[in-house]
C-alpha positions as CSV (number, residue, x, y, z in Angstrom):
1,M,0.0,0.0,0.0
2,K,1.4,3.4,-1.1
3,I,0.1,6.6,0.5
4,K,1.0,9.6,-1.6
5,K,0.6,13.2,-0.3
6,T,-1.1,15.2,-3.1
7,S,-1.6,18.6,-1.3
8,D,-1.4,20.1,2.1
9,Y,-4.6,18.4,3.1
10,T,-5.1,15.4,0.7
11,Y,-3.4,12.0,0.3
12,E,-4.1,9.2,-2.1
13,I,-3.9,5.4,-2.0
14,S,-3.5,4.5,-5.7
15,R,-5.6,1.9,-7.3
16,E,-3.9,-1.5,-7.3
17,G,-4.8,-5.2,-7.2
18,K,-8.6,-5.7,-7.0
19,M,-9.3,-2.1,-6.2
20,N,-11.8,-0.5,-8.7
21,V,-11.0,3.0,-7.6
22,P,-8.3,4.9,-5.6
23,V,-8.8,6.2,-2.0
24,L,-8.8,10.0,-1.5
25,I,-7.9,11.0,2.1
26,F,-8.6,14.4,3.6
27,S,-6.1,14.7,6.4
28,N,-2.9,16.4,7.7
29,D,0.4,14.8,8.7
30,K,-0.7,14.4,12.4
31,L,-4.1,12.8,11.7
32,I,-2.9,10.5,9.0
33,K,-0.3,9.0,11.4
34,K,-3.2,8.1,13.7
35,M,-5.1,6.4,10.9
36,Q,-2.1,4.2,10.3
37,E,-2.3,2.8,13.8
38,D,-5.5,0.7,13.0
39,D,-7.1,-0.9,10.0
40,T,-8.6,2.3,8.6
41,F,-6.7,2.1,5.3
42,E,-7.2,-1.6,4.8
43,Q,-11.0,-1.1,5.3
44,A,-11.0,1.8,2.8
45,I,-9.2,-0.4,0.3
46,N,-11.8,-3.2,0.8
47,L,-14.5,-0.5,0.1
48,A,-12.7,0.4,-3.1
49,K,-13.1,-3.3,-4.3
50,L,-16.9,-3.2,-4.3
51,P,-18.7,-3.6,-7.6
52,G,-20.0,-0.5,-9.4
53,I,-18.1,2.0,-7.1
54,I,-17.4,5.3,-8.8
55,K,-14.5,7.8,-8.9
56,N,-12.9,7.1,-5.5
57,V,-13.5,6.2,-1.8
58,V,-13.4,9.3,0.3
59,L,-11.8,9.1,3.8
60,L,-12.4,12.1,6.0
61,P,-10.1,13.6,8.7
62,D,-12.0,11.9,11.6
63,G,-11.6,8.5,9.8
64,H,-10.9,5.5,11.9
65,Q,-11.5,1.7,12.0
66,G,-15.2,0.6,12.0
67,Y,-17.2,-2.5,11.2
68,G,-16.5,-3.5,7.6
69,A,-15.9,0.1,6.4
70,P,-14.1,2.9,8.1
71,I,-16.0,5.4,10.2
72,G,-15.5,8.7,8.3
73,S,-15.9,7.2,4.8
74,V,-18.0,8.0,1.8
75,A,-18.5,5.9,-1.3
76,A,-20.7,6.4,-4.4
77,F,-22.2,3.6,-6.6
78,D,-23.6,3.4,-10.1
79,L,-27.3,2.8,-10.0
80,T,-27.2,0.1,-12.7
81,N,-24.4,-2.1,-11.6
82,G,-23.5,-0.8,-8.1
83,V,-24.2,-2.4,-4.7
84,I,-25.5,-1.5,-1.3
85,S,-24.0,-2.7,2.0
86,P,-25.3,-2.8,5.6
87,G,-21.7,-2.9,6.9
88,A,-20.8,0.2,4.8
89,T,-23.8,2.1,6.2
90,G,-23.3,1.1,9.8
91,F,-25.3,-0.5,12.6
92,D,-26.6,2.7,14.1
93,I,-28.6,3.7,11.0
94,N,-29.1,7.5,10.9
95,C,-27.0,8.1,13.9
96,G,-27.1,11.9,13.6
97,V,-26.9,15.2,15.3
98,R,-29.1,18.4,15.6
99,V,-28.6,21.8,17.2
100,L,-31.3,23.8,18.9
101,A,-30.5,27.5,19.1
102,T,-31.9,29.6,21.9
103,N,-32.0,33.3,23.0
104,L,-30.8,32.3,26.5
105,D,-27.8,34.1,27.8
106,K,-25.0,32.1,29.3
107,K,-25.2,33.8,32.7
108,D,-29.0,33.1,33.0
109,F,-28.6,29.4,32.1
110,L,-25.7,28.9,34.5
111,K,-27.9,29.9,37.4
112,K,-30.2,27.0,36.8
113,R,-28.0,24.5,34.8
114,E,-27.7,22.0,37.6
115,E,-31.4,21.6,38.3
116,F,-32.0,21.7,34.5
117,L,-29.6,18.9,33.8
118,K,-31.0,16.7,36.6
119,E,-34.5,17.2,35.4
120,L,-33.4,16.6,31.8
121,K,-31.9,13.2,32.9
122,R,-35.3,12.3,34.5
123,F,-37.3,13.5,31.4
124,I,-35.3,11.8,28.7
125,P,-34.4,8.1,29.2
126,S,-30.8,7.2,28.5
127,G,-28.5,4.2,28.8
128,V,-28.0,0.8,27.4
129,G,-31.3,-0.7,26.2
130,K,-33.2,2.0,28.3
131,G,-36.7,2.7,27.1
132,G,-39.3,5.2,27.9
133,E,-43.0,5.5,26.9
134,K,-44.1,2.3,25.2
135,Y,-45.8,2.9,21.8
136,S,-48.1,0.5,20.0
137,R,-46.8,-1.5,17.0
138,E,-49.2,0.5,14.8
139,T,-47.7,3.8,16.0
140,I,-44.1,2.7,15.4
141,K,-45.1,1.5,11.9
142,E,-46.5,4.9,11.2
143,V,-43.2,6.5,12.4
144,L,-41.2,4.2,10.1
145,I,-43.2,5.6,7.1
146,K,-43.7,9.2,8.2
147,G,-40.5,10.1,10.1
148,S,-40.6,13.6,11.5
149,Y,-44.0,14.2,9.9
150,W,-45.4,11.9,12.6
151,A,-44.1,14.3,15.2
152,L,-45.6,17.2,13.2
153,E,-49.0,15.5,13.2
154,N,-48.8,14.9,16.9
155,G,-47.8,18.4,18.1
156,M,-44.1,17.7,18.7
157,A,-42.7,19.5,15.6
158,S,-43.2,22.6,13.6
159,K,-43.1,22.9,9.8
160,K,-39.8,24.7,10.1
161,D,-38.4,21.8,12.1
162,V,-39.3,19.4,9.3
163,E,-37.8,21.7,6.6
164,R,-34.6,22.0,8.6
165,T,-34.0,18.3,8.8
166,E,-32.0,16.4,6.2
167,E,-34.4,14.7,3.7
168,N,-37.1,16.9,5.3
169,G,-37.2,14.3,8.1
170,R,-38.5,11.5,5.9
171,M,-37.2,9.1,3.2
172,E,-39.8,7.9,0.8
173,G,-40.1,4.3,-0.4
174,V,-40.5,2.3,2.8
175,N,-42.2,-1.1,2.6
176,L,-43.1,-2.2,6.2
177,K,-42.9,-5.9,5.1
178,D,-39.1,-5.4,4.8
179,V,-38.7,-4.6,8.5
180,S,-38.7,-7.6,10.8
181,E,-41.1,-7.9,13.7
182,R,-38.2,-8.2,16.0
183,A,-36.8,-4.9,14.8
184,I,-40.2,-3.2,15.4
185,S,-40.4,-4.8,18.9
186,R,-37.1,-3.3,19.8
187,G,-38.4,0.2,18.8
188,L,-41.6,0.1,20.9
189,S,-40.2,1.8,24.0
190,Q,-37.2,3.6,22.4
191,L,-38.8,6.5,20.6
192,G,-37.8,9.8,22.4
193,T,-34.8,8.1,24.1
194,L,-31.1,8.8,24.0
195,G,-29.4,5.4,24.3
196,A,-25.8,4.9,25.3
197,G,-22.3,4.9,23.8
198,N,-21.3,8.2,22.4
199,H,-24.9,9.5,22.3
200,F,-25.4,12.7,24.2
201,I,-27.3,16.0,24.9
202,D,-25.0,19.0,25.4
203,A,-25.9,22.5,26.6
204,Q,-23.3,24.6,24.8
205,I,-22.3,28.2,24.6
206,V,-21.5,30.0,21.3
207,E,-17.9,31.0,22.2
208,E,-16.6,32.3,18.9
209,I,-18.0,33.3,15.5
210,Y,-15.8,33.1,12.4
211,D,-18.3,34.2,9.8
212,E,-20.8,36.8,11.1
213,K,-22.9,36.8,8.0
214,I,-23.6,33.0,7.9
215,A,-23.8,32.8,11.7
216,K,-26.6,35.4,11.6
217,V,-28.5,33.3,9.0
218,F,-28.0,30.2,11.2
219,G,-29.4,32.1,14.3
220,L,-26.1,31.8,16.2
221,K,-25.1,34.7,18.6
222,K,-22.1,34.9,20.8
223,D,-22.7,33.8,24.5
224,K,-26.1,32.3,23.7
225,V,-27.0,28.8,24.7
226,C,-27.5,26.0,22.2
227,F,-28.4,22.3,22.7
228,M,-26.8,19.6,20.7
229,I,-28.5,16.2,20.4
230,H,-26.7,13.2,19.1
231,C,-28.4,9.8,18.8
232,G,-29.9,7.4,16.2
233,S,-32.3,4.6,15.5
234,R,-31.5,2.8,18.7
235,G,-32.2,-1.0,18.8
236,L,-34.6,-0.9,15.8
237,G,-31.9,0.3,13.4
238,H,-29.3,-2.1,14.9
239,Q,-31.7,-5.0,14.3
240,V,-32.3,-4.0,10.7
241,A,-28.6,-4.0,10.0
242,S,-28.1,-7.3,11.8
243,D,-31.0,-8.9,9.9
244,Y,-29.7,-7.9,6.5
245,M,-26.1,-8.7,7.2
246,K,-27.2,-12.2,8.0
247,L,-29.6,-12.5,5.0
248,I,-26.9,-11.2,2.6
249,E,-24.4,-13.7,3.8
250,E,-26.9,-16.5,3.6
251,E,-27.7,-15.5,0.0
252,Y,-24.3,-14.9,-1.4
253,G,-21.7,-16.5,1.0
254,S,-19.0,-14.5,2.8
255,K,-16.3,-15.7,0.4
256,N,-17.7,-13.4,-2.3
257,F,-16.9,-10.3,-0.3
258,P,-13.6,-8.4,0.3
259,D,-14.4,-8.8,4.0
260,R,-17.1,-10.8,5.7
261,E,-18.2,-7.6,7.5
262,L,-18.6,-5.8,4.1
263,G,-21.3,-8.0,2.7
264,F,-23.3,-6.4,-0.2
265,A,-26.2,-6.9,-2.6
266,Q,-26.8,-5.4,-6.0
267,I,-28.8,-2.2,-5.6
268,N,-31.4,-3.5,-8.0
269,S,-31.6,-7.0,-6.6
270,E,-34.6,-8.1,-4.5
271,L,-32.4,-8.3,-1.4
272,G,-30.8,-5.0,-2.1
273,K,-34.2,-3.3,-2.5
274,K,-35.5,-4.8,0.7
275,Y,-32.5,-3.6,2.7
276,F,-32.7,-0.1,1.2
277,S,-36.4,0.0,2.2
278,A,-35.7,-1.2,5.8
279,M,-32.8,1.2,6.1
280,K,-35.1,4.1,5.1
281,A,-37.6,3.0,7.8
282,S,-34.7,3.1,10.4
283,V,-33.7,6.6,9.1
284,N,-37.2,7.8,9.6
285,F,-37.4,6.4,13.1
286,A,-34.1,8.2,14.0
287,F,-35.3,11.6,12.6
288,C,-38.5,11.3,14.6
289,N,-36.5,10.2,17.7
290,R,-34.3,13.3,17.7
291,Q,-37.3,15.5,17.0
292,I,-39.2,14.1,20.0
293,I,-36.1,14.6,22.2
294,M,-35.8,18.2,21.1
295,H,-39.4,18.8,21.8
296,K,-38.9,17.5,25.4
297,I,-36.0,19.9,25.8
298,Q,-38.1,22.8,24.5
299,E,-40.9,21.9,27.0
300,L,-38.4,21.9,29.9
301,L,-36.9,25.2,28.8
302,K,-40.3,26.8,28.7
303,K,-40.9,25.5,32.3
304,K,-37.6,26.8,33.6
305,F,-37.0,30.1,31.7
306,V,-39.6,32.8,31.1
307,G,-39.6,34.2,27.6
308,V,-37.2,31.6,26.1
309,K,-37.2,31.3,22.4
310,T,-35.9,28.3,20.5
311,E,-35.3,27.4,16.9
312,L,-33.9,24.3,15.2
313,L,-30.7,25.1,13.4
314,Y,-30.5,21.8,11.5
315,D,-30.5,18.0,11.8
316,I,-28.1,15.9,9.8
317,A,-27.5,12.1,9.4
318,H,-24.2,10.4,9.8
319,N,-24.9,6.8,8.8
320,I,-27.0,6.7,5.7
321,S,-27.3,5.4,2.1
322,K,-29.3,7.5,-0.4
323,I,-29.6,8.5,-4.0
324,E,-28.2,11.9,-4.8
325,E,-27.1,13.9,-7.8
326,Q,-23.3,14.1,-7.7
327,I,-20.5,15.4,-10.0
328,V,-18.8,12.5,-11.7
329,D,-16.2,13.1,-14.4
330,G,-17.4,16.7,-14.7
331,K,-21.0,15.7,-15.2
332,K,-24.0,15.5,-12.9
333,K,-25.1,12.0,-12.3
334,K,-27.6,10.3,-9.9
335,V,-25.7,7.8,-7.7
336,L,-26.1,5.9,-4.5
337,V,-24.0,7.6,-1.8
338,I,-23.1,5.8,1.3
339,R,-21.9,8.0,4.2
340,K,-20.6,6.2,7.3
341,G,-19.6,8.6,10.0
342,A,-19.8,11.5,7.5
343,T,-21.9,14.7,7.2
344,R,-23.5,15.9,4.0
345,S,-22.0,19.2,3.0
346,F,-24.1,20.7,0.2
347,G,-23.1,24.2,-0.9
348,P,-25.3,27.2,-1.8
349,G,-28.1,26.7,-4.2
350,R,-28.8,23.0,-3.8
351,K,-32.5,22.2,-4.0
352,E,-32.3,19.7,-1.2
353,I,-31.4,22.3,1.5
354,P,-33.9,24.7,3.2
355,K,-34.8,28.0,1.6
356,D,-33.3,29.8,4.6
357,Y,-29.9,28.3,3.7
358,K,-29.9,28.5,-0.1
359,K,-27.3,31.3,-0.1
360,T,-25.1,30.0,2.7
361,G,-25.0,26.3,2.1
362,Q,-26.3,23.8,4.6
363,P,-25.2,23.8,8.2
364,V,-22.5,21.2,8.9
365,I,-22.4,20.1,12.6
366,I,-19.2,18.6,14.0
367,P,-19.3,17.6,17.7
368,G,-16.2,17.3,19.8
369,S,-16.2,15.2,23.0
370,M,-17.8,15.9,26.4
371,S,-15.1,18.4,27.3
372,T,-13.9,19.8,24.0
373,P,-15.5,22.3,21.6
374,S,-18.0,21.5,18.8
375,F,-18.2,23.4,15.6
376,I,-20.8,24.7,13.2
377,L,-19.6,24.9,9.6
378,A,-21.3,25.5,6.2
379,G,-21.4,23.2,3.1
380,T,-19.5,24.3,0.0
381,K,-19.6,23.9,-3.7
382,K,-16.1,22.6,-3.5
383,A,-17.2,19.7,-1.4
384,E,-19.7,18.8,-4.1
385,E,-16.8,18.6,-6.5
386,I,-14.2,16.7,-4.5
387,S,-15.8,14.8,-1.6
388,F,-19.2,13.7,-2.8
389,A,-20.5,16.8,-0.9
390,S,-19.3,15.3,2.4
391,S,-17.4,16.5,5.5
392,A,-16.3,15.1,8.8
393,H,-18.9,14.1,11.5
394,G,-16.9,14.5,14.7
395,A,-13.5,14.3,16.4
396,G,-13.1,10.6,15.5
397,R,-12.3,8.0,18.1
398,F,-8.6,7.5,18.8
399,H,-8.8,4.8,21.4
400,S,-11.2,1.9,22.0
401,R,-13.6,1.7,24.9
402,T,-11.5,-1.3,26.2
403,W,-8.5,1.0,26.2
404,A,-10.4,3.6,28.1
405,H,-11.4,1.2,30.9
406,K,-7.8,-0.1,31.2
407,S,-6.0,3.3,30.9
408,L,-8.2,6.0,32.4
409,N,-9.0,7.1,35.9
410,I,-12.5,8.4,36.6
411,Q,-11.0,11.1,38.9
412,D,-8.7,12.4,36.2
413,I,-11.8,12.8,33.9
414,K,-13.8,14.6,36.6
415,K,-10.9,16.9,37.3
416,I,-10.8,17.9,33.6
417,L,-14.5,18.6,33.6
418,K,-14.2,20.7,36.8
419,E,-11.3,22.7,35.4
420,K,-13.4,23.5,32.3
421,N,-16.5,24.3,34.4
422,I,-18.6,21.5,32.8
423,I,-21.2,19.5,34.7
424,L,-22.1,16.0,33.8
425,E,-25.0,13.5,34.2
426,G,-23.9,10.1,32.9
427,S,-23.1,6.5,33.8
428,L,-19.7,5.5,35.0
429,N,-19.0,3.5,31.7
430,G,-20.1,6.5,29.6
431,T,-18.0,8.9,31.5
432,I,-14.8,6.8,31.1
433,E,-15.5,5.7,27.5
434,E,-16.4,9.1,26.0
435,S,-13.9,11.4,27.6
436,E,-11.7,13.6,25.5
437,F,-8.8,11.2,26.0
438,S,-10.5,8.6,23.7
439,Y,-10.8,11.1,20.8
440,K,-8.7,12.8,18.3
441,D,-8.1,16.6,18.5
442,V,-11.3,18.0,17.1
443,E,-9.4,21.3,16.3
444,E,-7.2,19.3,13.9
445,V,-10.3,17.8,12.2
446,I,-11.8,21.3,11.8
447,E,-8.6,22.7,10.4
448,V,-8.5,20.0,7.6
449,S,-12.3,20.3,6.9
450,N,-12.1,24.1,6.6
451,N,-8.7,24.4,4.8
452,S,-9.4,21.7,2.3
453,G,-12.7,23.4,1.4
454,I,-15.1,20.5,2.1
455,S,-16.8,22.8,4.7
456,K,-16.4,26.3,6.0
457,K,-16.0,27.4,9.6
458,V,-18.9,29.4,11.0
459,A,-18.9,29.1,14.9
460,K,-17.3,27.4,17.8
461,L,-19.4,26.1,20.7
462,I,-18.2,24.9,24.1
463,P,-20.0,22.5,26.5
464,I,-21.2,23.6,29.9
465,A,-23.6,20.8,30.8
466,V,-23.5,17.3,29.4
467,M,-25.8,14.3,29.5
468,I,-24.6,10.9,28.2
469,G,-26.0,7.4,28.4
C-alpha cells in the first residue's frame, strides 16, 4: 500500500490489485499517522473493491476503523451495476446530530443549569437498552413511514423543524414488510430516548464566531445557549442492520466479499431493494426520535426560563445510504451515496437544503467530545466537486472503549470537567469511554475540513452541561 501526499490536506492510495477506484484521504500529517495505527486504510481499500463503485473512496479527517468500512468514509455507486452494503452504512442507521439554538444568555442558564440537567436526565431516558413510553406497533409502523412528519402531526414538531431536517425528516419508499417484527419490537419503547455509547445531549455556549454573515442566518449569537442532540435509530436500526447482514451472507456467502463484515447486494436485486427499504424506515425512526427529544428539551426550557425562544438550526444524518445527484467526471449523475460517520455538505443553491440556507450552504455540525469544543460549519460547492458533498462528522475515536477502561482514571476525567466548568450527568461507563482522552483533537479535524474546502467554519461552541448514556 502506497500513500502519496497530493496537497497540504489530501493524500491518495492509488488503485492496485482488486481495487476498482483509488482512495482519496482528507487529512494532515498528524491525523494520518493516527489512521495508520489501526485498519482504517485496509478497510478503505476493501470498500474500493466493491462492484460499481465510482470515482474514489473518500476518507475524512476523523476517519478510523469501524465495522467493515471505516467510520468517516464515503462511497458512491452506479445505480445500474452498483451495490448497497449494511456494513458500509453502519449498525446505528441515521445516527445523527441536531442543534437547537436559543435566545438564552450564558449567565442566565448557568444559574439553573444543575437543576435543569438533573430534570433533563429524568425527562429523557438514556443508557444501554433503556426505554421510555411504550408505543403501539401501529404507531411505530407509522413513524417508520412518516419520520418527522409523525411528530408534526402529533404536536411535537413545527413545519420549520421538518424543513430544517435532512431529507425533510422522511425518506420515501418504505415497505413495512421489509422490517422484521423483532426490529419493530425493539423500537416500541425507544422513541424519544437517547441510548448509550457516544450519544449525548450537550448544553453549549457560542464562544466564537468566524463568519458573522452566515452565523446570523444560522441564528447563532455569541454567548447564547445551544443544545446539541446526538443519537440514532436505537435498537430498531441495529436489528435491521443485523437482519440484512445475515440475509446477505446466507444468500451470497461471505467468500464473495472483500471482507465478511462488508457483505453487499446489488442495488437492483430483490435483497438490495429490501435492505434499502428497511434502512429508510430506520432513518425515519431516527429523525423522529431526535425530533421528540428536542421537543422535550423545548418543553423543559419553557418551564424553567420565562420568555425563552428556540429554533432548530439543522438536523443531519451520519450513517445513511441515499440517491443523490453528484458530480462524476465533470457531469451531474444520480448515484447511491453511502456515508458512514460522515456529514452531508451541500453548498449554496442545492435544491435539497432549506430555503433559509440556499445562499449560505447547509449547516454542517461537527461535535467534539464531552469536554472539548464543537463546531458549526457550512457546506461548500467545492465539497460537491471533491468529496461527494461530504465533510467530517466528529472528532473521531482515537482509542477503543476497552483501552479507556484499562487506561483512564475516573478522577482524572472529573478533574478535567471541573477545570473547564462542565457539569455531567452520565453513567460510569459512559464517562470513562467518552472522555476527551479517547478522541482525536477536534481542532485538527476542523482545520482539515475548513482548509481543504469541504466545509467552511462558522462558529465554535463549548460545552457547559453534558448528559450521556
